[in-house]
C-alpha positions as CSV (number, residue, x, y, z in Angstrom):
1,M,0.0,0.0,0.0
2,F,1.1,3.5,-0.7
3,G,3.1,5.0,2.2
4,S,4.5,1.6,3.3
5,S,8.2,1.0,4.0
6,I,10.3,-2.2,4.1
7,Y,11.7,-0.9,7.4
8,F,8.5,-0.5,9.4
9,R,9.1,-1.4,13.1
10,D,6.4,-4.1,13.0
11,R,8.1,-6.3,10.4
12,E,8.8,-9.8,11.5
13,A,12.5,-9.4,10.7
14,F,12.7,-7.1,13.7
15,T,10.9,-9.3,16.2
16,G,12.9,-9.5,19.4
17,G,14.8,-6.3,18.8
18,S,14.0,-3.0,17.3
19,P,16.3,-1.4,14.7
20,Q,17.3,1.1,17.3
21,A,18.4,-1.6,19.8
22,V,20.1,-3.8,17.2
23,Y,22.0,-0.9,15.7
24,A,23.0,0.6,19.1
25,E,24.3,-2.8,20.2
26,L,26.4,-3.3,17.1
27,W,27.7,0.3,17.3
28,Q,28.8,-0.3,20.9
29,R,30.5,-3.5,20.0
30,D,32.6,-1.7,17.5
31,R,33.6,1.1,19.9
32,K,37.1,-0.3,20.8
33,S,37.9,-0.8,17.1
34,R,36.9,2.8,16.3
35,L,39.0,4.2,19.2
36,R,42.0,2.1,18.2
37,I,41.9,3.4,14.6
38,R,41.4,6.9,15.8
39,A,44.5,6.6,18.1
40,I,46.6,5.3,15.2
41,L,45.5,8.1,12.9
42,A,46.2,10.7,15.6
43,G,49.6,9.1,16.2
44,V,50.6,9.2,12.6
45,A,49.5,12.8,12.3
46,L,51.6,13.6,15.5
47,V,54.7,12.0,14.1
48,L,54.4,13.6,10.7
49,G,53.8,17.0,12.3
50,V,56.8,16.8,14.5
51,L,59.1,15.6,11.7
52,L,57.8,18.1,9.1
53,V,57.4,21.2,11.4
54,N,57.7,21.0,15.2
55,G,56.2,19.5,18.3
56,V,53.4,22.0,18.7
57,F,52.3,21.6,15.1
58,G,52.3,17.8,15.6
59,V,50.0,18.0,18.6
60,V,47.6,20.3,16.8
61,M,47.5,18.0,13.8
62,A,46.9,15.0,16.0
63,L,44.0,16.8,17.7
64,L,42.5,17.8,14.4
65,V,42.7,14.3,13.0
66,A,41.1,12.8,16.1
67,T,38.4,15.4,16.1
68,A,37.6,14.9,12.4
69,D,37.4,11.1,12.9
70,A,35.1,11.5,15.8
71,A,32.9,13.9,13.9
72,L,32.7,11.5,10.9
73,H,31.6,8.6,13.1
74,W,29.1,10.9,14.9
75,W,27.6,11.8,11.5
76,L,27.5,8.2,10.4
77,Y,25.6,7.2,13.6
78,H,23.1,10.0,13.6
79,R,22.3,10.0,9.9
80,S,20.4,6.7,10.5
81,H,18.4,7.9,13.6
82,V,15.1,7.9,11.8
83,W,15.5,4.3,10.6
84,R,16.8,3.2,14.0
85,R,13.8,4.5,15.8
86,G,11.5,2.6,13.4
87,L,10.2,5.7,11.8
88,R,9.6,6.6,8.2
89,G,10.8,10.2,8.2
90,D,7.4,12.0,7.9
91,Q,7.8,13.6,11.3
92,Q,11.2,14.9,10.4
93,M,10.0,16.2,7.1
94,A,7.0,17.9,8.8
95,R,9.5,19.9,11.0
96,L,11.6,20.9,8.1
97,L,8.5,22.1,6.2
98,W,7.4,24.1,9.1
99,F,10.8,25.9,9.4
100,T,11.2,26.4,5.7
101,L,8.5,26.5,3.1
102,E,5.5,27.0,5.4
103,R,7.0,30.3,6.4
104,R,7.3,31.3,2.7
105,G,3.7,31.1,1.7
106,H,3.3,27.3,1.3
107,R,0.5,25.3,2.9
108,V,1.2,21.7,4.1
109,L,-1.5,19.1,4.8
110,H,-0.4,16.0,6.7
111,A,-1.5,12.4,6.6
112,R,-4.3,12.8,3.9
113,I,-6.0,9.8,2.5
114,V,-5.8,9.4,-1.3
115,P,-8.8,7.1,-2.1
116,G,-7.6,3.8,-3.3
117,H,-4.0,4.5,-2.5
118,G,-3.7,4.9,1.3
119,E,-2.1,7.7,3.2
120,A,0.0,10.5,1.7
121,D,2.6,11.8,4.1
122,Q,2.3,15.4,3.0
123,I,0.5,17.4,0.4
124,L,2.5,20.6,-0.2
125,V,0.6,23.6,-1.8
126,G,2.6,26.6,-2.8
127,P,3.1,29.4,-5.4
128,G,5.0,26.9,-7.6
129,G,2.4,24.2,-7.6
130,V,1.3,21.1,-5.6
131,W,3.5,18.2,-4.6
132,L,2.8,14.9,-2.9
133,I,5.7,13.9,-0.6
134,R,6.4,10.4,0.4
135,N,9.0,9.6,3.1
136,D,11.0,6.4,3.5
137,A,13.8,5.6,5.9
138,W,16.3,3.0,4.8
139,H,19.1,1.0,6.5
140,P,22.4,2.9,6.3
141,D,23.9,0.3,4.0
142,T,21.0,0.3,1.5
143,E,22.1,1.6,-1.9
144,I,19.6,3.8,-3.7
145,S,20.5,4.8,-7.3
146,K,19.2,5.0,-10.8
147,H,20.3,3.2,-14.0
148,G,18.8,3.9,-17.3
149,G,16.3,6.2,-15.8
150,R,14.9,3.5,-13.5
151,L,15.1,3.3,-9.7
152,F,17.2,0.6,-8.1
153,I,17.4,-0.2,-4.4
154,D,20.2,-2.7,-3.5
155,G,20.4,-3.6,-7.2
156,R,16.7,-4.4,-7.6
157,T,14.1,-2.3,-9.5
158,R,11.2,-0.8,-7.6
159,T,8.7,-0.3,-10.4
160,A,5.7,-1.1,-8.3
161,M,6.6,1.4,-5.7
162,T,7.2,4.3,-8.1
163,R,4.1,3.4,-10.2
164,E,1.9,3.4,-7.1
165,L,3.3,6.8,-6.0
166,K,2.6,8.3,-9.5
167,E,-0.9,6.9,-9.5
168,A,-1.6,8.3,-6.1
169,A,-0.4,11.7,-7.2
170,A,-2.6,11.5,-10.3
171,T,-5.7,10.6,-8.3
172,A,-5.0,13.4,-5.8
173,G,-4.6,15.9,-8.6
174,R,-7.9,14.8,-10.2
175,L,-9.8,15.1,-6.9
176,I,-8.3,18.4,-5.9
177,S,-8.9,19.9,-9.3
178,E,-12.6,18.9,-9.2
179,R,-13.0,20.4,-5.8
180,A,-11.1,23.6,-6.5
181,D,-12.7,24.0,-10.0
182,M,-9.3,24.5,-11.6
183,E,-6.9,22.4,-13.5
184,L,-4.1,21.2,-11.2
185,K,-1.2,18.7,-11.4
186,V,0.2,17.0,-8.3
187,V,3.8,16.1,-8.7
188,P,5.1,13.1,-6.7
189,V,8.4,13.4,-4.9
190,H,10.3,11.0,-2.6
191,A,12.2,12.1,0.5
192,V,15.0,9.6,1.3
193,H,16.0,9.3,4.9
194,G,19.2,7.2,5.5
195,G,20.6,4.8,3.0
196,K,23.4,5.4,0.5
197,L,22.0,7.8,-2.1
198,R,24.4,7.8,-5.1
199,K,23.3,11.3,-6.1
200,S,20.9,13.8,-4.6
201,P,18.6,14.8,-6.2
202,F,18.0,12.4,-9.1
203,V,14.9,11.5,-11.1
204,A,14.1,7.9,-11.6
205,D,10.9,6.4,-13.1
206,G,9.7,10.0,-13.4
207,I,10.0,10.7,-9.7
208,L,12.4,13.0,-7.9
209,F,14.5,11.3,-5.1
210,A,16.5,13.4,-2.7
211,R,17.5,14.0,0.9
212,P,14.9,16.0,2.8
213,L,16.6,19.4,2.7
214,R,17.7,19.0,-1.0
215,L,14.2,18.0,-1.8
216,L,12.8,21.3,-0.4
217,W,15.6,23.2,-2.2
218,W,14.6,21.5,-5.4
219,I,10.9,22.2,-5.0
220,R,11.5,26.0,-4.5
221,R,13.6,26.1,-7.6
222,H,11.4,24.0,-9.9
223,P,7.9,25.4,-9.9
224,H,5.4,23.6,-12.3
225,A,2.6,26.1,-11.9
226,V,1.9,29.7,-11.0
227,L,-0.5,30.1,-8.0
228,S,-1.4,33.4,-6.3
229,P,-1.7,33.6,-2.5
230,E,-5.5,33.3,-3.1
231,D,-5.1,30.3,-5.3
232,V,-2.9,28.6,-2.7
233,D,-5.6,29.1,-0.1
234,T,-8.3,27.8,-2.5
235,V,-6.3,24.7,-3.4
236,A,-5.4,24.0,0.3
237,R,-9.1,24.2,1.2
238,A,-10.0,22.0,-1.7
239,T,-7.4,19.4,-0.6
240,V,-8.9,19.3,2.9
241,H,-12.2,18.3,1.4
242,A,-10.9,16.1,-1.4
243,L,-8.4,14.1,0.7
244,P,-9.8,13.4,4.1
245,I,-8.0,12.3,7.3
246,G,-8.7,8.7,8.2
247,G,-11.1,8.2,5.3
248,R,-13.6,10.8,6.6
249,T,-15.0,13.2,4.1
250,M,-15.9,16.8,4.8
251,T,-18.9,18.8,3.9
252,S,-18.8,22.4,2.6
253,E,-20.2,23.6,5.9
254,A,-17.3,22.1,7.8
255,A,-14.7,24.2,5.9
């Protein structure tokens, strides 16, 4: 179903241990190895600094190398925090939208039901058009790339996933257009949380894939419509009616 993820916390593969617990345990096991390598790198930097310049320079170089190595591993650990917590990334994207596009005239509707396609994470309405945002969190080692214009995840195509996302966007566009009494197109985009993204952003199977911040940057710079502030409000209200929460429809009086 639209909006699903192969890394949901309720998957049988995670029975007996959440991604957070498993990942944290493996990370802790590798701590001595990381510290040993960091000490070796700092030692090499110290020796080279002393030989090439002087003792003070060597100490500074050793501290810089150790700090850089610690920062790199901190980044590697925290980049997967959404996946480790068993989340899909929609909450993180909601916060990013609030601090960025929502303060620049965009309207965001969360967890709307697209009839026949399940729940859409976010519907973004702005001066540049309407977008349907899907979020997915992937294991840190998952490779996400495109080849020949098609999406590949760990070497396998995901045609069904991209087709479902495009069909959901098309359905949303039709329903919103009918309600707003204006022709609209809803563009599907995919926010990638975690994993190894070969390039960000890239377009595969007709859908943009990008890290969350890069995705918002791309949306601002690639409008596909021209909507006035009044149009944005009209389309947002139409979306509320056309795409209900939890399958409940709204009457005109409830607007």
